C-alpha positions in Angstrom: 3.8 -12.5 6.3 5.2 -14.2 3.1 8.3 -12.0 2.5 7.3 -11.4 -1.1 6.2 -8.2 -2.8 2.7 -6.9 -2.0 1.6 -7.9 -5.5 0.7 -11.5 -4.7 -2.9 -12.9 -4.9 -3.6 -14.8 -1.7 -6.0 -17.7 -2.1 -7.0 -20.5 0.2 -8.4 -23.6 -1.6 -11.8 -25.1 -1.1 -11.4 -28.7 0.3 -12.1 -30.3 -3.1 -9.3 -28.2 -4.6 -6.9 -29.1 -1.8 -7.4 -32.8 -2.7 -7.1 -32.2 -6.4 -4.0 -30.0 -6.2 -2.3 -32.2 -3.7 -3.0 -35.3 -5.8 -1.8 -33.6 -9.0 1.4 -32.6 -7.2 2.1 -36.1 -6.1 1.5 -37.6 -9.5 3.5 -34.9 -11.3 6.4 -35.2 -8.8 6.8 -38.9 -9.9 6.8 -38.2 -13.7 7.7 -34.6 -14.4 11.3 -33.6 -13.9 10.4 -29.9 -13.6 7.9 -30.5 -10.9 10.3 -32.9 -9.1 12.9 -30.1 -9.1 10.5 -28.0 -7.0 11.3 -30.2 -4.1 15.0 -29.7 -4.2 15.0 -25.9 -4.3 16.9 -24.0 -1.6 15.2 -23.7 1.7 13.2 -26.3 3.5 12.2 -28.4 0.6 9.0 -30.5 0.7 8.0 -34.1 0.5 5.0 -34.4 -1.9 3.9 -37.5 0.0 3.7 -35.6 3.3 2.3 -32.3 2.1 -1.1 -30.9 1.3 -1.4 -27.8 -0.9 -3.9 -25.5 0.7 -3.6 -22.3 -1.3 -1.3 -20.1 -3.3 0.0 -16.6 -3.6 -0.1 -16.7 -7.4 1.3 -18.8 -10.2 4.0 -21.3 -9.0 3.7 -20.0 -5.4 1.9 -22.8 -3.5 1.1 -22.8 0.2 1.4 -26.2 1.8 0.9 -28.0 5.1 4.1 -29.8 5.7 3.6 -33.0 7.8 7.3 -34.1 7.9 7.9 -32.8 11.5 4.5 -33.6 13.1 1.6 -35.6 11.8 -1.0 -33.7 13.9 0.4 -30.2 13.7 1.9 -29.5 10.3 3.9 -26.4 9.7 2.8 -24.0 7.0 5.3 -23.4 4.1 5.2 -21.7 0.8 7.3 -21.7 -2.4 8.8 -18.2 -2.7 11.6 -16.7 -4.8 14.2 -18.3 -2.5 12.7 -21.7 -2.3 10.4 -23.3 0.3 10.1 -21.2 3.5 8.2 -21.5 6.7 5.3 -19.2 7.2 4.0 -20.5 10.6 5.1 -23.2 13.0 1.6 -24.9 12.7 -1.8 -24.3 11.2 -3.2 -22.7 14.4 -0.5 -20.0 14.2 -1.2 -19.5 10.5 -4.9 -19.1 11.0 -4.3 -16.4 13.6 -1.9 -14.6 11.2 -4.5 -14.5 8.4 -7.8 -14.2 10.3 -8.0 -10.5 9.6 -7.6 -11.2 5.9 -10.6 -13.6 5.6 -14.1 -12.4 4.7 -17.3 -13.3 6.5 -17.4 -15.0 9.9 -13.8 -16.2 9.6 -12.2 -12.7 9.9 -12.5 -9.1 11.0 -13.9 -8.0 7.6 -17.1 -9.8 8.2 -18.0 -7.5 11.1 -17.7 -4.3 9.1 
């Protein structure tokens, strides 16, 4: 799904952490040159003002909702070894892709 090795740690953030991480990213993108550089890496890039960080695959591998193309149906992107890449065209497609990886009532594992 993410075109990286199988050694990643997939995590979706709780809503409060989505707000915190996204806010921190916006603040740091204005003041920290290293963070600002993340937005100009090869690939799709990302606008911190039009993105929400919703999870990660490990250190420095955030998963984001990218609202640049559409305000109601953001695509899902992540920062991999080759820069920002698209994971899914929109959140609905992403949720279908990961539904079998989620515990409880959100995925197949909950019915075992």
